[in-house]
Structures are given as C-alpha cells and as structure tokens.
N, C-alpha and C positions, 0 to 999 in steps of 0.2 A: 208301218205298212198302211195305216189309215190315210196318210198323206198321199201315198201312191194311188190309192183308190180315189181320192179327191181329184187328183190330176187326171186320172182315167175317166173322169166324168166329162172332160172337155170334148172328146170325140162325140159324145152324146148330143152336144149342141149341133154338130154338123149332120148327124143322123136325123135330128129333128128338122133341120133346115131342108135337107133333101126330101124328107117325107112331106113337109109342107109345100115344097115346090112341086112335087108330084101331084099333090092334091090340087093346087091352084092352076097349074099348067095342064093338068090331065083331066081328071074326072069331075071336078067341081061344077063345071058348066053343064055337064051331062046329068048329074044326080042332084044338084042344088047344094047350097051352102051347108045346111044342117046335116044332110046325109054324108056330104064330103067330110065334114068335121068328125062325124061318128066313125066313118071308115078310116080316116086318118089317125084317130086315136087308137083304133084296133091294130092298124099296121105299125104305128109307132111303138105300141107295147110289144108287138112281135119282134120288131127290129131291135128294141132295147133288150129283150130277152136273149136274142141270138148274140148280141154284143156282150152281154153279161156272162153268158155261158162260155164264149170263146175267151173272154178276159180271165175267167176263173180257171181256165186250163193253164194260163200263163202265170197267174197270181192267185193260187187257191186260197179261199177263205179258211182261216185256221179253226174257227168255231162259229156256232150260230150267233153268238153275241157280236162278234166282229162283223158278220154278214148283216145283222140288223143295224149296226152302227153305220156301215157303209150305205145301206139303204136310206137311213135317216139323213146322212150327209148329202147323198145324191138328190133326195127329194127337196131338201132345204136349198141347195144350190140351184135347182131347177126353178123353184118359186122365186128366189131372189133374182135370178137372171131374167125370168119372164117379166117380172114387174119393172126391174131396172131398165132392161133393154126396151121392153114394150112401151114404157112411158117416156123415158128420157131420150132414147135413140129413135124409136119409131113414131113417137109423138101421140100414142094412143092415150085416151082418157082412162082414169082409174075405173070409171064405170064400165067402159068397153072391156077392159082387162078382166074385170070381175064377172062378166057375162058367161065366160067359159066354165064357171063354177056352179052354174044353175042347172042342176041335174033335172029338175022338174021341167025345164025347157028343152030337154034332150041333149044337153051338153055333157060330154063324157070326160072332160079334162081331169076331173077329180079322180077318176079311175086310173088315168095315166100316172098321176102322182102317187096313188096308192100302190100301183104296180112297181114304181121305182122304189118305194119304201120296202116292199116285201120281196122284190125280185132277187136280190143277192141271197136272202135267206132260203128262198125256194131253190135257187140254183145250188146253194151249199147242200141242201138236203138231197137233191137229185144226184149230185156228184158224190156225196158221201155213201150212197147206196151202191155206186158203181166201183168204188175203190176197194 
C-alpha cells in the first residue's frame, strides 16, 4: 500500500506546477514576489490537503503509523524532486534553491514541507472520527 501512496504523490507535482503558474501568471505582478510566494504556499497547502482527503476516500489509511509513513515519503519525494529538478533541469543554483527555506526572510516553503509530512496523519484522524 505504501508503494501506491508513493505513486499517488506524482499528481502533487502537477498540482504544484498549476499553483506556481497561477502565481506567476496571475497575482505575482500585483502583490510582489514575496507576498506571491506566501500566498502560493498557503494555496498549495490547501490544494494538497484537498487532494489528500479525496485520495484517502479511495485509499484509506489503515492506521496513524501508515499515514505518518506516507507523509514522510511525500515530504522526501518533494525535497528530492525540488532539488533535482530545480538544479539539474531548471538550472537554479543551490543557493537559490535554499532561499525558500529562510523563514526569517518570510519564506514559507518549510511550512509546505511540514504540511506534507503531517497531512496524511491529520486526514486520517479527521476521517477516523467520521467513520
């Protein structure tokens, strides 16, 4: 089942791309880069939550440990993808990629990663109460 959840991470890449495109083509020029980044992080978390909830209806988490394991896998895949794609495909420097981890500069990417880590567990807990 963990393998299925790892494969289920792939659509999250497309959700993130669509979210980033909305930011760059839509509101970034109006609110500025930093505010757009912050808004995009919040909308990304919301979209990932909705996806995780819908996914859990089709493939329910068996227990909290499985949900946490899925979250860990999703977070790890995201970081690996971000650095591999960002550096090798998009040509960004390691320094530029690390900028999004600077919370003191108002960058919220770390919160997106934390949400990916705990989101399956939170969804498991929410759905467990409804069953």
